[in-house]
VEXFI-503307 format. One line per field, with one value per residue: residue in one letter; chain; x, y, z of N, C-alpha, C, CB in turn. Coordinates in steps of 0.1 Angstrom, whole numbers, plus 5000, padded with zeros to 4 digits. Glycine has a CB too. Example, Ala and Ser with C-alpha at 12.3 -4.5 7.8 and 13.67 -1.06 7.14 Angstrom:
% VEXFI-503307
code	a_s;
unit	A_A;
n.X	5132_5128;
n.Y	4943_4978;
n.Z	5078_5071;
ca.X	5123_5137;
ca.Y	4955_4989;
ca.Z	5078_5071;
c.X	5132_5129;
c.Y	4967_5000;
c.Z	5078_5079;
cb.X	5113_5141;
cb.Y	4955_4994;
cb.Z	5090_5057;
***
This chain:
% VEXFI-503307
code	a_s_q_h_i_f_d_d_v_v_r_s_w_g_l_q_p_i_k_m_l_h_g_g_w_g_v_s_f_v_v_l_c_a_q_g_q_d_s_v_v_v_k_i_p_f_n_k_q_k_f_t_q_e_l_c_a_l_r_a_w_t_s_a_r_s_a_v_v_i_p_l_l_n_y_d_k_r_g_v_l_l_l_p_f_v_e_g_r_t_w_g_s_e_k_p_g_e_k_t_a_n_s_q_e_l_v_a_f_v_k_t_l_a_l_p_v_p_e_r_g_t_f_e_s_i_y_d_r_m_r_a_r_l_n_d_s_r_r_r_v_r_y_v_r_d_f_c_s_i_d_e_t_c_i_d_e_a_t_r_m_l_d_r_m_a_s_d_g_h_a_l_s_l_i_h_g_d_v_y_p_n_n_v_l_v_s_g_s_g_l_v_a_c_d_p_g_g_f_v;
unit	A_A_A_A_A_A_A_A_A_A_A_A_A_A_A_A_A_A_A_A_A_A_A_A_A_A_A_A_A_A_A_A_A_A_A_A_A_A_A_A_A_A_A_A_A_A_A_A_A_A_A_A_A_A_A_A_A_A_A_A_A_A_A_A_A_A_A_A_A_A_A_A_A_A_A_A_A_A_A_A_A_A_A_A_A_A_A_A_A_A_A_A_A_A_A_A_A_A_A_A_A_A_A_A_A_A_A_A_A_A_A_A_A_A_A_A_A_A_A_A_A_A_A_A_A_A_A_A_A_A_A_A_A_A_A_A_A_A_A_A_A_A_A_A_A_A_A_A_A_A_A_A_A_A_A_A_A_A_A_A_A_A_A_A_A_A_A_A_A_A_A_A_A_A_A_A_A_A_A_A_A_A_A_A_A_A_A_A_A_A_A_A_A_A_A_A_A_A_A_A;
n.X	5111_5093_5099_5091_5063_5057_5064_5044_5020_5023_5021_4994_4978_4982_5004_5030_5061_5078_5095_5114_5100_5103_5122_5131_5146_5124_5104_5088_5083_5079_5066_5064_5041_5027_4993_4977_4966_4968_4987_4999_5006_5024_5025_5044_5042_5066_5060_5035_5017_5018_5008_4982_4971_4973_4957_4931_4927_4928_4906_4885_4887_4884_4858_4845_4847_4865_4883_4907_4926_4946_4929_4921_4928_4932_4941_4964_4962_4986_5001_5002_4995_4975_4975_4963_4985_4995_5002_5025_5041_5058_5044_5063_5086_5108_5106_5122_5106_5082_5056_5060_5044_5026_5022_4996_4981_4987_4975_4948_4944_4948_4925_4906_4908_4895_4873_4843_4848_4852_4833_4845_4878_4908_4921_4947_4946_4948_4951_4962_4986_4998_4999_5017_5040_5043_5048_5072_5087_5087_5104_5128_5133_5144_5171_5181_5176_5193_5201_5181_5149_5127_5108_5096_5072_5062_5056_5036_5016_5010_5000_4977_4963_4959_4943_4920_4912_4905_4883_4862_4839_4835_4827_4843_4868_4884_4916_4945_4976_5001_5008_5027_5046_5061_5045_5024_5009_5011_4989_4973_4946_4945_4954_4967_4967_4993_5003_4988_4996_4998_4973_4950;
n.Y	4983_4975_4948_4939_4944_4927_4901_4900_4900_4877_4858_4864_4860_4834_4825_4811_4820_4818_4827_4857_4878_4903_4931_4963_4995_5022_5012_4985_4956_4923_4893_4858_4836_4807_4799_4778_4756_4774_4797_4828_4864_4887_4921_4950_4982_5009_5035_5054_5068_5055_5030_5037_5046_5022_5005_5018_5015_4987_4980_4991_4977_4951_4952_4957_4932_4926_4908_4914_4925_4918_4906_4921_4904_4907_4932_4952_4979_4991_4991_4968_4946_4918_4895_4872_4847_4848_4826_4828_4847_4878_4901_4914_4898_4879_4848_4821_4816_4826_4850_4885_4912_4937_4972_4979_4957_4962_4987_4980_4964_4982_4996_4979_4983_5005_5020_5032_5060_5053_5061_5059_5066_5082_5095_5103_5129_5124_5146_5166_5154_5152_5179_5189_5175_5185_5212_5209_5199_5221_5238_5224_5222_5245_5243_5224_5229_5232_5207_5189_5182_5191_5219_5250_5254_5229_5220_5239_5232_5206_5212_5226_5205_5188_5204_5206_5179_5176_5191_5180_5169_5142_5115_5109_5085_5057_5048_5029_5042_5033_5012_4989_4964_4949_4952_4936_4905_4874_4849_4817_4825_4846_4880_4900_4928_4935_4953_4977_5002_5024_5035_5061;
n.Z	5220_5200_5199_5224_5222_5201_5212_5231_5216_5202_5222_5232_5210_5203_5187_5166_5159_5127_5106_5097_5073_5062_5070_5079_5087_5092_5076_5080_5102_5092_5099_5095_5108_5126_5133_5149_5124_5104_5083_5091_5091_5109_5111_5117_5115_5114_5123_5140_5124_5098_5106_5114_5090_5074_5090_5088_5060_5056_5072_5057_5032_5041_5051_5027_5016_4996_4972_4963_4979_5007_5036_5068_5098_5126_5151_5171_5192_5198_5176_5157_5131_5120_5095_5069_5056_5022_4998_4971_4945_4939_4915_4901_4900_4880_4863_4845_4814_4822_4817_4823_4841_4822_4814_4808_4819_4846_4850_4846_4868_4889_4886_4897_4923_4933_4957_4973_4994_5028_5058_5082_5094_5083_5053_5032_5007_4973_4956_4973_4978_4952_4945_4964_4955_4930_4936_4949_4928_4912_4926_4925_4897_4889_4894_4878_4852_4831_4825_4819_4801_4813_4823_4839_4825_4820_4845_4852_4834_4842_4868_4861_4849_4870_4887_4871_4871_4898_4900_4886_4894_4900_4922_4953_4956_4972_4966_4957_4961_4956_4939_4923_4904_4924_4946_4944_4946_4929_4931_4938_4938_4921_4914_4940_4961_4982_5000_5019_5025_5008_5004_4994;
ca.X	5097_5086_5102_5082_5049_5056_5063_5031_5009_5025_5015_4980_4971_4985_5011_5043_5069_5085_5107_5112_5098_5108_5125_5140_5143_5116_5094_5080_5087_5068_5070_5055_5038_5017_4983_4970_4969_4969_4998_4995_5017_5024_5032_5045_5047_5075_5055_5020_5009_5017_5000_4968_4967_4971_4945_4919_4926_4925_4892_4877_4888_4878_4843_4839_4849_4872_4892_4920_4934_4946_4920_4926_4923_4932_4951_4966_4963_5000_5007_5004_4984_4976_4970_4966_4997_4991_5013_5027_5053_5054_5042_5075_5097_5108_5111_5123_5094_5069_5054_5059_5032_5029_5016_4981_4976_4988_4964_4935_4944_4946_4910_4898_4911_4887_4862_4838_4856_4844_4831_4855_4892_4913_4929_4954_4940_4959_4952_4972_4999_5004_5001_5030_5051_5045_5055_5086_5094_5089_5116_5140_5136_5153_5185_5185_5170_5204_5205_5169_5140_5115_5109_5084_5059_5057_5050_5024_5005_5006_4992_4964_4956_4955_4931_4908_4908_4900_4870_4853_4826_4835_4826_4856_4871_4896_4924_4958_4985_5015_5008_5037_5047_5065_5035_5012_5012_5004_4986_4963_4933_4946_4963_4964_4976_4998_5007_4978_5002_4997_4959_4947;
ca.Y	4984_4967_4934_4936_4943_4915_4890_4901_4896_4863_4850_4866_4855_4820_4824_4805_4826_4809_4834_4870_4879_4916_4940_4974_5007_5031_5005_4977_4943_4914_4880_4847_4828_4797_4800_4765_4750_4785_4806_4842_4874_4898_4933_4961_4994_5016_5047_5054_5073_5045_5020_5042_5046_5008_5000_5023_5010_4973_4979_4995_4966_4939_4955_4956_4918_4926_4897_4919_4930_4908_4911_4922_4894_4913_4943_4956_4994_4995_4992_4955_4941_4904_4892_4859_4846_4844_4819_4833_4855_4892_4902_4919_4888_4871_4834_4817_4811_4832_4864_4895_4921_4949_4984_4978_4948_4969_4998_4973_4959_4993_5000_4970_4987_5017_5018_5045_5064_5050_5072_5057_5066_5094_5091_5114_5132_5124_5160_5173_5147_5156_5193_5190_5170_5195_5224_5205_5198_5235_5243_5216_5223_5257_5239_5213_5233_5231_5193_5181_5189_5196_5233_5255_5253_5215_5220_5247_5224_5195_5217_5229_5192_5183_5212_5202_5166_5177_5199_5175_5165_5128_5111_5105_5070_5052_5041_5025_5051_5028_4999_4986_4950_4942_4953_4928_4891_4864_4837_4808_4832_4857_4891_4905_4939_4929_4963_4987_5015_5035_5039_5075;
ca.Z	5223_5191_5203_5236_5217_5193_5221_5238_5207_5199_5233_5234_5198_5202_5174_5167_5149_5119_5101_5093_5058_5058_5081_5076_5094_5085_5068_5089_5104_5087_5104_5092_5120_5125_5142_5146_5111_5095_5083_5092_5090_5118_5105_5127_5109_5123_5129_5143_5112_5088_5112_5114_5076_5070_5097_5082_5047_5058_5077_5046_5023_5047_5052_5014_5012_4984_4970_4957_4990_5018_5046_5082_5108_5139_5152_5184_5191_5199_5162_5151_5122_5117_5082_5065_5046_5009_4990_4958_4942_4935_4901_4894_4900_4868_4863_4831_4807_4827_4812_4834_4839_4814_4820_4806_4830_4859_4851_4847_4882_4898_4885_4905_4937_4938_4966_4979_5007_5040_5068_5093_5089_5076_5042_5025_4994_4962_4951_4982_4976_4939_4946_4972_4947_4919_4942_4952_4915_4907_4933_4920_4883_4887_4896_4868_4838_4820_4823_4815_4792_4820_4828_4846_4817_4822_4859_4851_4827_4851_4878_4855_4847_4884_4892_4863_4876_4911_4900_4875_4900_4903_4936_4959_4957_4979_4957_4961_4955_4956_4932_4913_4904_4936_4957_4940_4946_4919_4939_4932_4937_4912_4918_4953_4966_4994_5009_5019_5030_4998_5001_4994;
c.X	5089_5087_5092_5068_5047_5055_5050_5020_5010_5019_4999_4972_4974_4993_5025_5051_5077_5097_5103_5111_5104_5112_5135_5136_5135_5105_5085_5087_5076_5073_5060_5053_5028_5006_4974_4975_4971_4983_4994_5008_5014_5032_5032_5051_5056_5070_5040_5012_5007_5007_4985_4963_4964_4959_4932_4917_4922_4910_4882_4876_4881_4863_4837_4841_4855_4882_4906_4929_4934_4938_4927_4920_4922_4942_4952_4969_4977_5007_5011_4992_4986_4968_4972_4978_4992_5003_5014_5040_5049_5053_5055_5087_5096_5113_5112_5110_5081_5068_5052_5047_5036_5020_5001_4975_4976_4977_4951_4934_4941_4931_4902_4899_4903_4875_4856_4846_4847_4843_4842_4869_4895_4922_4935_4947_4951_4961_4963_4986_5006_5007_5015_5042_5054_5052_5070_5094_5097_5102_5129_5144_5145_5168_5190_5180_5181_5207_5193_5159_5128_5118_5096_5071_5053_5050_5037_5013_5001_4997_4978_4956_4951_4943_4919_4903_4901_4886_4860_4841_4825_4834_4840_4857_4883_4904_4938_4968_4999_5015_5019_5040_5051_5056_5023_5017_5004_5002_4976_4949_4934_4956_4958_4973_4980_5003_4997_4983_5000_4982_4957_4933;
c.Y	4975_4952_4930_4935_4930_4902_4889_4896_4882_4854_4851_4861_4841_4817_4817_4811_4816_4815_4848_4871_4893_4924_4951_4987_5016_5025_4998_4963_4934_4900_4869_4839_4817_4800_4788_4759_4761_4792_4820_4851_4884_4910_4944_4973_5002_5029_5047_5058_5062_5034_5024_5041_5032_5002_5005_5017_4995_4971_4981_4983_4954_4940_4953_4941_4917_4915_4901_4925_4920_4914_4912_4911_4899_4924_4946_4971_4999_4996_4979_4951_4926_4901_4878_4858_4841_4838_4825_4841_4869_4892_4907_4909_4880_4857_4830_4811_4817_4847_4874_4904_4932_4960_4984_4969_4955_4980_4991_4968_4970_4997_4992_4974_4999_5013_5031_5048_5061_5061_5071_5058_5079_5090_5104_5116_5132_5137_5167_5167_5152_5171_5196_5186_5180_5208_5221_5204_5212_5241_5237_5219_5236_5254_5230_5217_5231_5216_5184_5189_5194_5211_5237_5253_5239_5214_5227_5239_5212_5200_5220_5216_5187_5191_5208_5188_5167_5184_5193_5169_5150_5125_5106_5090_5068_5044_5037_5034_5046_5014_4998_4971_4943_4944_4945_4913_4883_4852_4828_4814_4844_4867_4897_4916_4936_4940_4975_5001_5026_5040_5054_5077;
c.Z	5213_5194_5214_5231_5209_5202_5228_5229_5203_5210_5233_5222_5195_5189_5177_5156_5141_5113_5097_5078_5054_5071_5077_5083_5086_5077_5078_5091_5099_5091_5101_5105_5117_5136_5140_5133_5101_5095_5082_5092_5101_5112_5115_5119_5119_5129_5130_5131_5102_5093_5111_5100_5071_5077_5091_5068_5048_5063_5065_5036_5029_5048_5038_5008_4999_4983_4965_4967_5001_5030_5060_5091_5122_5140_5167_5183_5193_5186_5156_5143_5121_5104_5078_5055_5033_5002_4976_4956_4938_4920_4894_4893_4887_4870_4848_4826_4812_4821_4824_4831_4829_4820_4819_4817_4843_4861_4853_4862_4891_4898_4894_4920_4942_4946_4970_4992_5019_5050_5078_5087_5082_5065_5035_5011_4984_4956_4960_4980_4963_4939_4953_4963_4935_4924_4944_4938_4909_4913_4927_4906_4880_4887_4885_4854_4827_4817_4819_4807_4800_4825_4835_4839_4819_4835_4859_4845_4836_4863_4873_4853_4860_4889_4884_4868_4889_4911_4890_4881_4902_4918_4940_4959_4966_4969_4963_4954_4953_4950_4922_4914_4916_4948_4954_4939_4935_4927_4931_4930_4927_4917_4931_4957_4980_5004_5009_5023_5021_4996_5003_4990;
cb.X	5092_5091_5116_5083_5046_5069_5075_5028_5008_5040_5020_4977_4974_4973_5014_5043_5079_5076_5112_5124_5084_5098_5131_5140_5156_5124_5099_5066_5091_5065_5073_5061_5033_5022_4974_4955_4958_4958_5007_4987_5018_5030_5024_5054_5036_5088_5060_5018_5015_5031_5003_4967_4978_4984_4946_4921_4939_4934_4890_4882_4902_4884_4840_4847_4835_4879_4887_4917_4930_4961_4908_4922_4932_4935_4947_4979_4954_5007_5020_5008_4985_4969_4977_4953_5007_4985_5011_5015_5062_5064_5031_5080_5097_5117_5101_5134_5093_5069_5041_5072_5028_5025_5021_4978_4984_5002_4964_4934_4957_4955_4906_4902_4926_4883_4867_4823_4859_4850_4817_4854_4895_4919_4922_4969_4934_4954_4939_4967_4998_4994_4990_5029_5048_5032_5048_5087_5085_5077_5116_5138_5123_5150_5187_5179_5165_5217_5211_5163_5136_5112_5112_5086_5062_5068_5060_5026_5011_5019_4999_4965_4966_4967_4935_4912_4920_4909_4873_4861_4815_4847_4816_4858_4872_4892_4926_4961_4985_5021_4994_5051_5056_5079_5032_5007_5009_5012_4981_4961_4928_4933_4964_4964_4968_5010_5021_4967_5016_5002_4949_4957;
cb.Y	4999_4969_4932_4948_4955_4913_4891_4915_4905_4860_4855_4881_4864_4812_4838_4789_4836_4804_4827_4879_4879_4923_4932_4976_5013_5040_4996_4975_4940_4915_4880_4838_4837_4783_4814_4766_4741_4795_4802_4845_4880_4894_4937_4957_5003_5019_5060_5063_5086_5039_5017_5056_5052_5000_5003_5038_5011_4966_4989_5007_4963_4937_4969_4965_4911_4939_4887_4929_4945_4906_4903_4937_4882_4902_4955_4949_5000_4986_4999_4945_4948_4896_4901_4853_4836_4856_4804_4843_4848_4902_4912_4931_4879_4879_4825_4806_4796_4833_4864_4902_4927_4947_4997_4973_4935_4975_5006_4961_4951_5005_5000_4956_4990_5025_5010_5044_5079_5038_5071_5044_5054_5104_5083_5112_5146_5113_5167_5171_5132_5152_5201_5182_5156_5199_5228_5191_5190_5244_5241_5202_5224_5268_5234_5200_5247_5238_5188_5175_5179_5187_5243_5269_5256_5205_5226_5260_5219_5188_5230_5236_5182_5184_5227_5201_5156_5185_5213_5165_5169_5121_5099_5112_5064_5044_5049_5010_5064_5027_4996_4994_4945_4947_4968_4932_4884_4862_4841_4796_4836_4864_4902_4894_4953_4920_4969_4983_5013_5031_5032_5083;
cb.Z	5221_5177_5207_5246_5209_5183_5231_5243_5195_5198_5247_5236_5186_5201_5168_5166_5155_5107_5088_5098_5055_5049_5093_5061_5099_5076_5057_5084_5118_5072_5120_5081_5132_5127_5140_5146_5106_5097_5070_5105_5076_5133_5092_5139_5103_5116_5122_5155_5106_5085_5127_5120_5067_5073_5112_5080_5039_5067_5088_5038_5019_5062_5057_5004_5012_4981_4960_4945_4995_5023_5047_5088_5108_5150_5144_5191_5202_5209_5164_5162_5109_5129_5071_5057_5052_5001_4990_4955_4931_4941_4898_4902_4912_4858_4871_4830_4809_4842_4803_4835_4853_4799_4814_4792_4830_4861_4838_4838_4885_4893_4871_4903_4939_4925_4979_4982_5006_5047_5074_5100_5081_5085_5031_5023_4994_4952_4952_4996_4976_4928_4954_4984_4941_4913_4955_4959_4905_4911_4948_4921_4875_4897_4909_4872_4839_4825_4836_4827_4781_4833_4816_4850_4802_4821_4869_4844_4813_4857_4884_4842_4840_4893_4890_4848_4877_4920_4896_4867_4891_4897_4938_4972_4943_4992_4944_4959_4962_4970_4926_4915_4893_4939_4958_4926_4959_4906_4953_4940_4950_4910_4907_4964_4965_4992_5006_5028_5033_4985_5010_4985;
***
């Protein structure tokens, strides 16, 4: 089904496929294409929920005219995104003589990704996500307490911290919940978040 949709959008958008950039079950297909003189990327997330989340996030960032996220050029409701191709390397890739990212730089970059939550689109709450992970950790820690230093008291304290953060009265922001060096490109225009799938 994805191949049929891909062939259809290639024809309707006037694209010429060049090479597969990424492909893996459960993630997405990413194909480099030519559109006239421009290089573009066709991305096909494997499930509808991931496509909807990425589409909402890309619409929000494109509307905000943010330079730190690759903008949305076009989309097909069947689950296809069209993005400009950004030349560069991932921040996590090491080359001889080049300085790699440190945690302070990464945190500073993440702060540039905050936006007011748009009215259009549904986004997962980071509070709900972290609550679910803490509950899962609480179940797991009972089985590994003899092998690690984390116990229920750590989970309890983390839960209290999360509840305090959720009730401090700050305005809701749209942030990227999956920023790590290999999800960030180093390009001629600076740093660019290349995968909007983690927006919360």
